[in-house]
N, C-alpha and C positions, 0 to 999 in steps of 0.2 A: 488473440491479438493483444499486444501490450499498449496500454494507455499510459501516458507520462504526465506527472504533476510535479512541478518545482515550487516548493513553498519556502525555500531557504531565506528569502528576503522579507517574509511576512512576520509580523509580530503576533504573539499569542493573544487570543485564541484562534486567530484566522486560519493558521495551517490546519488545525484540527477540523474546523468547520468546512474548509475546502475539501479535505480528504473525505469526510463523511458525505458531503454533497455529491462528490464524484462517485462514491461507492453505491449510492442509491440508484444510479443509472447504469452500473456496471453489468454488461451481459454475462451470462453464466459461463461462457467459454473464454472470457477475457480476464486479464489481470491488470493491476495498477502498479506502476513503478513510481515511488515517491522519492524525491530528493529533498532532504531536510537538513537544517543546520544543527539540530540536536535530536537526541532520541526521544520520541514522543510517548513516554510511558503511559499516560492516561489513555492513549488510543488503544492499547492492546486489550484491555478488558471490554471495551466497546466493540472491537472487532470480533471477539469471541461471542458476545451477545448477539451480534448481527449475522453470525454464521460465516465468518471469514477465517482463513488461515493466513499466516504471514511468515516472512523471514526478514531479518534485519542484519545488515553488515555495515561496517565503516569502510569508506573508500575515499582516499584523497581528502581527508578531513570533513567529509560529509556523510550523513546517515542515509543509507539506501534501504528502503522498505519495499518489498514485493508483497502484494496483497492479492489473494485469490479466494474464490468461493470454496468453503470447506467441502470435502468430498471429491473435489477435482484434484487431479495431480498438480503438484507445484510446477511453476514455469520451468521449462528445461527437462522435465520428465518426458518419457515417451508418450506420444499422443498430443503433446502441446507444442505449439510453434513459438519460437523466440524471435 
């Protein structure tokens, strides 16, 4: 199941904090979709350390980051619901 988090209006470091707090509670079969106003480069090494995979794309001038547990198929692959 997709969880959504919109941090576009928050000032640093609050977006990073909110993302990490949400991931602490993320069930293994779920993923997080984050809407951000900029690309959060410091987040990526933390995700790797925490055991998550991610994909990032720009859409309509906002950064969209999908985050899921490493070892699970990415959202949209067979076996995952969107």
